C-alpha positions as CSV (number, residue, x, y, z in Angstrom):
1,X,-27.0,-24.7,79.6
2,X,-28.4,-24.5,83.1
3,X,-31.5,-23.0,81.7
4,X,-34.7,-24.2,83.4
5,X,-37.6,-25.3,81.2
6,X,-41.0,-26.0,82.3
7,X,-42.5,-29.5,81.5
8,X,-46.3,-29.0,80.7
9,X,-46.1,-31.6,77.7
10,X,-44.6,-34.1,80.0
11,X,-47.1,-33.8,82.9
12,X,-50.1,-33.7,80.4
13,X,-48.8,-36.6,78.3
14,X,-48.2,-38.9,81.3
15,X,-51.5,-37.8,82.9
16,X,-53.6,-38.4,79.7
17,X,-52.0,-41.9,79.5
18,X,-53.1,-42.8,83.0
19,X,-56.6,-41.5,82.3
20,X,-56.9,-43.7,79.2
21,X,-55.5,-46.8,80.8
22,X,-58.7,-47.8,82.5
23,X,-60.8,-47.7,79.2
24,X,-58.0,-49.5,77.4
25,X,-58.1,-52.3,79.9
26,X,-61.8,-52.8,79.2
27,X,-61.1,-53.1,75.5
28,X,-58.0,-55.1,75.9
29,X,-58.8,-57.8,73.4
30,X,-59.9,-55.5,70.6
31,X,-56.9,-53.2,71.0
32,X,-54.6,-56.3,71.0
33,X,-56.1,-57.6,67.6
34,X,-55.9,-54.1,66.1
35,X,-52.3,-53.5,67.3
36,X,-50.8,-56.7,66.0
37,X,-52.7,-56.2,62.7
38,X,-51.1,-52.7,62.5
39,X,-47.7,-54.1,63.5
40,X,-47.9,-56.9,60.9
41,X,-48.7,-54.2,58.2
42,X,-45.8,-52.1,59.3
43,X,-43.5,-55.0,59.3
44,X,-44.7,-56.1,55.8
45,X,-44.3,-52.6,54.5
46,X,-41.0,-51.8,56.0
47,X,-38.9,-53.4,53.3
48,X,-40.8,-51.6,50.4
49,X,-40.7,-48.3,52.3
50,X,-37.2,-48.3,53.1
51,X,-36.0,-49.4,49.7
52,X,-38.2,-46.9,48.0
53,X,-36.6,-44.1,50.2
54,X,-33.1,-44.9,49.1
55,X,-31.8,-43.2,45.9
56,X,-29.8,-45.2,43.6
57,X,-26.2,-43.8,43.0
58,X,-25.7,-42.5,39.7
59,X,-22.7,-41.1,37.7
60,X,-24.3,-37.7,37.4
61,X,-22.1,-35.3,39.5
62,X,-23.9,-32.9,41.9
63,X,-24.3,-29.2,40.8
64,X,-21.6,-27.0,42.3
65,X,-22.0,-23.4,42.8
66,X,-19.2,-21.2,41.6
67,X,-17.1,-19.9,44.3
68,X,-16.8,-16.2,45.0
69,X,-14.4,-14.3,47.5
70,X,-17.6,-13.5,49.5
71,X,-18.7,-17.1,49.7
72,X,-15.2,-18.1,51.0
73,X,-15.3,-15.3,53.4
74,X,-18.8,-16.5,54.7
75,X,-17.3,-20.0,55.5
76,X,-14.3,-18.3,57.5
77,X,-17.0,-16.2,59.4
78,X,-19.0,-19.4,60.0
79,X,-15.7,-20.9,61.5
80,X,-15.3,-17.9,63.8
81,X,-18.9,-18.2,65.0
82,X,-18.3,-21.9,66.0
83,X,-15.1,-20.9,67.8
84,X,-16.8,-18.1,69.8
85,X,-19.6,-20.5,70.7
86,X,-16.8,-23.0,71.7
87,X,-15.2,-20.5,73.9
88,X,-18.4,-19.5,75.6
89,X,-19.6,-23.1,76.3
90,X,-16.2,-24.6,77.1
91,X,-13.8,-21.8,78.4
92,X,-11.2,-24.4,79.2
93,X,-10.9,-25.5,75.6
94,X,-7.8,-24.1,73.8
95,X,-8.7,-22.6,70.6
96,X,-5.8,-20.5,69.9
97,X,-4.5,-22.8,67.1
98,X,-7.9,-22.6,65.4
99,X,-8.0,-18.9,65.5
100,X,-4.5,-18.4,64.3
101,X,-5.2,-20.6,61.3
102,X,-8.4,-18.6,60.5
103,X,-6.4,-15.3,60.4
104,X,-4.0,-16.8,58.1
105,X,-6.8,-17.9,55.8
106,X,-8.2,-14.3,55.9
107,X,-4.8,-12.9,54.8
108,X,-4.5,-15.4,52.0
109,X,-6.8,-14.0,49.2
110,X,-3.9,-12.2,47.4
111,X,-1.6,-15.2,47.3
112,X,0.2,-15.8,44.0
113,X,2.3,-18.8,44.7
114,X,0.5,-22.0,43.5
115,X,1.0,-25.7,44.2
116,X,0.4,-28.2,41.5
117,X,0.1,-31.9,42.4
118,X,0.7,-34.8,39.9
119,X,-1.5,-37.6,41.1
120,X,-2.6,-41.0,39.7
121,X,-2.1,-44.8,40.1
122,X,1.1,-46.6,39.9
123,X,3.4,-46.3,36.9
124,X,1.3,-43.7,35.1
125,X,4.4,-41.4,34.5
126,X,4.1,-38.9,37.5
127,X,7.9,-38.7,38.2
128,X,8.8,-38.4,34.4
129,X,6.4,-35.7,33.8
130,X,7.3,-33.8,37.0
131,X,10.9,-33.7,35.7
132,X,10.0,-32.4,32.3
133,X,7.6,-29.6,33.7
134,X,10.5,-28.6,36.1
135,X,12.8,-28.3,33.2
136,X,10.4,-26.2,31.2
137,X,10.0,-23.7,34.1
138,X,6.5,-22.8,33.0
139,X,6.3,-20.3,36.0
140,X,8.3,-18.9,38.8
141,X,5.3,-19.0,41.0
142,X,4.5,-22.6,41.1
143,X,5.9,-25.7,43.0
144,X,5.2,-29.2,41.8
145,X,4.5,-32.1,44.1
146,X,4.2,-35.7,43.4
147,X,1.4,-37.8,45.2
148,X,2.1,-41.4,45.7
149,X,-0.4,-44.0,44.2
150,X,-3.9,-42.6,44.9
151,X,-5.9,-45.7,44.9
152,X,-4.2,-48.0,47.3
153,X,-7.2,-47.7,49.7
154,X,-10.9,-47.3,49.2
155,X,-11.0,-43.9,51.1
156,X,-10.8,-40.9,48.8
157,X,-7.5,-39.1,49.7
158,X,-7.3,-35.4,50.3
159,X,-4.6,-33.5,48.3
160,X,-3.4,-30.2,49.5
161,X,-2.9,-28.3,46.2
162,X,-4.3,-25.6,44.1
163,X,-4.4,-27.6,40.9
164,X,-4.4,-31.3,40.3
165,X,-3.0,-33.1,37.2
166,X,-4.5,-36.5,37.4
167,X,-2.7,-39.0,35.1
168,X,-4.3,-42.0,33.5
169,X,-3.2,-44.4,30.8
170,X,-6.5,-45.7,29.7
171,X,-10.2,-45.5,30.3
172,X,-11.4,-43.9,33.5
173,X,-12.0,-46.3,36.4
174,X,-14.6,-46.2,39.1
175,X,-11.9,-45.1,41.5
176,X,-10.9,-42.3,39.1
177,X,-14.5,-41.3,38.8
178,X,-15.1,-41.1,42.6
179,X,-12.0,-39.0,43.2
180,X,-12.9,-36.6,40.4
181,X,-16.4,-36.3,41.8
182,X,-15.0,-35.3,45.2
183,X,-12.7,-33.0,43.6
184,X,-15.7,-31.1,41.7
185,X,-17.7,-31.0,44.9
186,X,-14.7,-29.6,46.9
187,X,-14.0,-26.8,44.2
188,X,-10.6,-28.6,43.6
189,X,-9.4,-27.7,40.1
190,X,-8.1,-30.5,38.0
191,X,-6.7,-31.4,34.6
192,X,-7.1,-34.9,33.3
193,X,-3.9,-36.0,31.7
194,X,-3.9,-39.1,29.3
195,X,-0.3,-40.4,29.2
196,X,1.3,-42.9,27.2
197,X,-1.0,-42.1,24.3
198,X,1.9,-43.5,22.0
199,X,1.1,-47.0,23.1
200,X,-2.4,-46.8,21.3
201,X,-3.2,-46.7,17.8
202,X,-4.7,-43.4,16.6
203,X,-8.2,-44.8,16.5
204,X,-8.1,-46.2,20.0
205,X,-6.5,-43.0,21.3
206,X,-9.2,-40.8,19.7
207,X,-11.9,-43.2,21.2
208,X,-10.5,-43.0,24.7
209,X,-10.2,-39.2,24.6
210,X,-13.8,-38.7,23.4
211,X,-15.2,-41.0,25.9
212,X,-13.4,-39.4,28.9
213,X,-14.4,-36.0,27.6
214,X,-18.0,-37.0,27.5
215,X,-17.8,-38.5,31.0
216,X,-16.4,-35.2,32.4
217,X,-18.3,-32.7,30.3
218,X,-20.2,-31.3,33.4
219,X,-17.1,-30.9,35.4
220,X,-14.2,-29.6,33.0
221,X,-14.0,-28.3,29.5
222,X,-12.9,-30.7,26.8
223,X,-9.5,-28.9,26.5
224,X,-8.8,-30.0,30.1
225,X,-8.6,-33.6,28.9
226,X,-5.1,-33.8,27.3
227,X,-3.2,-36.6,25.7
228,X,0.5,-36.7,26.1
229,X,3.5,-38.9,25.9
230,X,5.9,-38.0,28.6
231,X,8.3,-40.9,27.8
232,X,7.5,-42.2,24.4
233,X,8.6,-45.7,23.4
234,X,11.7,-46.0,21.5
235,X,11.2,-46.0,17.6
236,X,12.6,-49.1,15.9
237,X,14.2,-48.1,12.5
238,X,14.9,-50.5,9.7
239,X,16.9,-49.6,6.7
240,X,17.6,-51.6,3.5
241,X,20.9,-51.0,1.9
242,X,21.6,-51.4,-1.8
243,X,24.0,-54.5,-1.0
244,X,21.1,-56.2,0.5
245,X,22.1,-55.7,4.1
246,X,19.2,-54.7,6.4
247,X,20.4,-52.5,9.3
248,X,18.0,-51.9,12.4
249,X,18.4,-49.6,15.4
250,X,16.3,-47.8,17.8
251,X,15.8,-43.9,18.3
252,X,14.5,-42.3,21.3
253,X,11.6,-40.0,20.8
254,X,11.3,-36.6,22.5
255,X,8.3,-36.0,25.0
256,X,5.1,-34.8,23.5
257,X,3.6,-32.5,26.2
258,X,3.3,-29.2,24.5
259,X,-0.5,-29.4,24.7
260,X,-0.3,-29.8,28.5
261,X,2.2,-27.0,28.8
262,X,0.2,-24.6,26.9
263,X,-2.8,-25.5,28.9
264,X,-1.1,-24.9,32.1
265,X,0.2,-21.6,31.1
266,X,-3.3,-20.4,30.1
267,X,-4.8,-21.8,33.4
268,X,-2.2,-20.1,35.5
269,X,-2.7,-16.8,33.6
270,X,-6.4,-16.8,33.8
271,X,-7.5,-18.8,36.9
272,X,-5.0,-17.9,39.7
273,X,-7.6,-16.2,41.6
274,X,-10.1,-19.2,41.4
275,X,-7.4,-21.6,42.3
276,X,-6.5,-19.6,45.4
277,X,-10.2,-19.4,46.4
278,X,-10.7,-23.0,46.0
279,X,-7.8,-23.8,48.3
280,X,-9.0,-21.3,50.9
281,X,-12.4,-22.6,50.8
282,X,-11.3,-26.3,51.5
283,X,-9.1,-25.3,54.3
284,X,-11.8,-23.0,55.8
285,X,-14.3,-25.9,55.6
286,X,-11.9,-28.4,57.2
287,X,-11.1,-25.9,60.1
288,X,-15.0,-25.3,60.4
289,X,-15.5,-29.0,60.5
290,X,-12.7,-29.7,63.2
291,X,-14.0,-26.7,65.3
292,X,-17.6,-28.2,65.1
293,X,-16.5,-31.7,65.9
294,X,-14.9,-30.4,69.3
295,X,-18.1,-28.5,70.0
296,X,-20.3,-31.4,69.2
297,X,-18.2,-33.5,71.6
298,X,-18.8,-31.2,74.4
299,X,-22.5,-30.8,73.8
300,X,-22.9,-34.7,73.5
301,X,-21.4,-35.1,76.9
302,X,-24.1,-32.5,78.2
303,X,-26.9,-34.3,76.2
304,X,-26.3,-38.0,77.3
305,X,-27.3,-37.5,81.0
306,X,-30.6,-35.7,79.7
307,X,-31.4,-38.7,77.4
308,X,-30.8,-41.1,80.2
309,X,-33.1,-39.2,82.5
310,X,-35.9,-39.2,80.0
311,X,-35.4,-42.9,79.2
312,X,-35.9,-43.8,82.8
313,X,-39.0,-41.8,83.0
314,X,-40.3,-43.4,79.9
315,X,-39.6,-46.8,81.3
316,X,-41.4,-46.0,84.6
317,X,-44.5,-44.6,82.8
318,X,-44.7,-47.6,80.5
319,X,-44.3,-50.0,83.5
320,X,-47.0,-48.6,85.3
321,X,-49.3,-48.5,82.3
322,X,-48.6,-51.7,80.2
323,X,-50.6,-51.2,77.1
324,X,-48.6,-50.8,73.9
325,X,-50.6,-48.0,72.3
326,X,-50.3,-45.9,75.6
327,X,-46.6,-46.6,75.8
328,X,-46.3,-44.9,72.4
329,X,-48.4,-41.9,73.8
330,X,-46.4,-41.6,76.9
331,X,-43.1,-41.9,75.2
332,X,-44.2,-39.3,72.6
333,X,-44.9,-36.8,75.4
334,X,-41.6,-37.4,77.0
335,X,-39.9,-37.2,73.7
336,X,-41.5,-33.7,73.1
337,X,-39.9,-32.4,76.3
338,X,-36.6,-34.3,75.3
339,X,-36.6,-32.3,72.0
340,X,-36.8,-29.0,73.7
341,X,-34.3,-29.8,76.3
342,X,-31.7,-31.0,73.8
343,X,-32.6,-27.9,71.7
344,X,-31.3,-25.8,74.5
345,X,-28.0,-27.6,74.6
346,X,-27.8,-27.2,70.8
347,X,-29.1,-23.7,70.7
348,X,-32.0,-24.6,68.8
349,X,-34.8,-22.2,69.9
350,X,-37.8,-24.5,69.7
351,X,-41.3,-23.7,71.2
352,X,-43.4,-26.4,72.9
353,X,-45.5,-26.6,69.7
354,X,-42.3,-27.0,67.7
355,X,-41.0,-29.6,70.0
356,X,-44.2,-31.5,69.7
357,X,-44.1,-31.3,66.0
358,X,-40.5,-32.7,65.9
359,X,-41.2,-35.3,68.3
360,X,-44.3,-36.4,66.3
361,X,-42.2,-36.7,63.2
362,X,-39.6,-38.8,65.0
363,X,-42.4,-41.0,66.4
364,X,-43.8,-41.6,63.0
365,X,-40.5,-42.4,61.5
366,X,-39.7,-44.9,64.1
367,X,-43.1,-46.6,63.6
368,X,-42.6,-46.5,59.6
369,X,-39.1,-48.1,60.1
370,X,-40.8,-50.8,62.2
371,X,-38.4,-50.2,65.1
372,X,-41.1,-50.4,67.8
373,X,-41.8,-54.0,66.8
374,X,-38.1,-54.9,66.3
375,X,-37.1,-53.5,69.7
376,X,-40.0,-55.2,71.5
377,X,-39.1,-58.5,69.9
378,X,-35.3,-58.1,70.6
379,X,-35.8,-57.4,74.2
380,X,-38.5,-59.8,74.8
381,X,-36.4,-62.6,73.2
382,X,-33.3,-61.6,75.2
383,X,-35.3,-61.7,78.4
384,X,-36.5,-65.2,77.7
385,X,-33.2,-66.6,76.4
386,X,-31.3,-65.2,79.4
387,X,-33.8,-66.7,82.0
388,X,-34.7,-63.2,83.4
389,X,-38.1,-63.4,84.9
390,X,-40.8,-61.0,84.0
391,X,-41.3,-58.7,86.9
392,X,-44.8,-57.9,85.4
393,X,-46.6,-57.7,82.1
394,X,-45.3,-54.3,81.4
395,X,-41.4,-55.2,81.7
396,X,-40.9,-55.6,78.0
397,X,-42.9,-52.6,77.1
398,X,-41.0,-50.5,79.8
399,X,-37.6,-51.5,78.6
400,X,-38.7,-50.9,75.1
401,X,-39.9,-47.4,75.8
402,X,-36.5,-46.7,77.4
403,X,-34.7,-48.0,74.4
404,X,-36.9,-46.0,71.9
405,X,-36.5,-42.9,74.1
406,X,-32.7,-43.3,73.9
407,X,-33.0,-44.1,70.2
408,X,-34.9,-40.7,69.7
409,X,-32.5,-38.8,71.8
410,X,-29.3,-40.1,70.2
411,X,-30.9,-39.4,66.7
412,X,-31.8,-35.9,67.8
413,X,-28.2,-35.4,68.9
414,X,-27.0,-36.5,65.5
415,X,-29.6,-34.3,63.8
416,X,-28.9,-31.1,65.8
417,X,-25.1,-31.3,65.6
418,X,-25.3,-31.3,61.8
419,X,-27.3,-28.1,61.8
420,X,-25.9,-24.7,61.4
421,X,-25.7,-22.7,64.6
422,X,-28.1,-20.1,63.1
423,X,-30.7,-22.6,62.3
424,X,-33.0,-21.7,65.2
425,X,-36.4,-22.8,64.2
426,X,-38.0,-26.0,63.0
427,X,-38.8,-24.5,59.7
428,X,-35.0,-23.8,59.2
429,X,-34.0,-27.3,60.1
430,X,-33.4,-29.8,57.3
431,X,-35.3,-32.9,58.2
432,X,-34.6,-34.8,55.0
433,X,-31.8,-36.9,56.4
434,X,-33.5,-37.7,59.7
435,X,-34.9,-41.2,58.6
436,X,-31.2,-42.2,57.8
437,X,-30.1,-40.9,61.1
438,X,-32.5,-42.9,63.0
439,X,-31.8,-46.0,61.1
440,X,-28.1,-45.6,61.6
441,X,-28.5,-44.9,65.3
442,X,-30.6,-48.1,65.6
443,X,-28.1,-50.1,63.8
444,X,-25.5,-48.9,66.1
445,X,-27.5,-49.7,69.2
446,X,-29.1,-53.1,68.5
447,X,-26.0,-55.1,69.3
448,X,-26.5,-57.7,72.1
449,X,-24.0,-56.1,74.5
450,X,-25.7,-52.7,74.2
451,X,-29.2,-54.2,74.7
452,X,-28.2,-56.3,77.6
453,X,-26.6,-53.2,79.2
454,X,-29.7,-51.2,78.8
455,X,-31.9,-54.0,80.3
456,X,-29.6,-54.3,83.3
457,X,-29.8,-50.5,83.8
458,X,-33.5,-50.4,83.3
459,X,-34.7,-53.1,85.8
460,X,-33.5,-51.3,88.9
461,X,-35.5,-48.3,87.9
462,X,-38.6,-50.3,87.6
463,X,-38.4,-51.6,91.2
464,X,-38.1,-48.1,92.6
């Protein structure tokens, strides 16, 4: 990461901004009218543009590619690549635990022992069903675990099991649906168990089953939605005798779970390989994410000083050249070099032209999101309200330039750290989520304390 990169974009961009300054000073009034007209239009269009770009959530699950042994091994290989990169960039980081877990995963493809989890809300019959299944001894290669109430918190829980039996006692709720969507995306096999069917009349029972099967038809087969009664209600019997006496008593009913038992036997017979692959895939992805988080933390520590360097350069350039349009030009030039320097840290091999292209995309998004005007107004208002005198007319613009450069840099950090290690060119980088990242970074960095801290840090750089 000590790699030296020449800065022709930086020199050229700042130089052009100073050449054009004199011309812009002569036409200051015309430019002011045009700028504020442009900013007003951007402000008016921001709400519509942002709303238009957001996709409404639907109940339609995302398509999921069928797992193969090779696709699971590919994830393990990706994890190994991240660990090797981590070992190279941070030799002092202990990765032995990660490596040992990856080795264990590589040896787990022939596993025959399976774990089945019984999950659901409160009082849906998990404990009772577990006892019955244990007594039936469906297979010697399975272990049954009971998961406490799933839906105590809004966060979707992670369950370490090869197969999940999700118990419900009525219609699917929104919490059920979100959980099952996550299972589907994570290649987590599940069977939906409609327990306590005896508490419904046959018409209601059939209606609920049909509705649930329709809701889940893109995830599981209809035969994976099963109605049972693990502990049927006692049956009240009334007998009229010849002498006119009426006798009443209750009779307990045997569990009705044969349909579930039969389905489990068939799944265990035909799908053991896929159940194991699903578990291996989830574990490999989890390890990969943990290793990537460690790598991202180390790279972020290296990236922050670079971002700070460029934000001070941007501030000084804007302060010496206090015309808003040229501030954007100078910031764009610096941001182009910033893209390239951050790309070196994140092993994104970008040329100068690619750096310009990506910085241009970021610049346009910042304008479209209205962040130029918002940042200028926020900083200007803060300076006035806190009785900080204007050193010169370009003070607000200078601080805004530093702020926007920092915003662009932090957005790039989030963007680069989400890329695969082998995404080495701009054509291979997925830019579809970049607007959301910029917006998210802006929301995190618009708090008063952060803005105040940036202003206090920037002012000394303007007096040098």
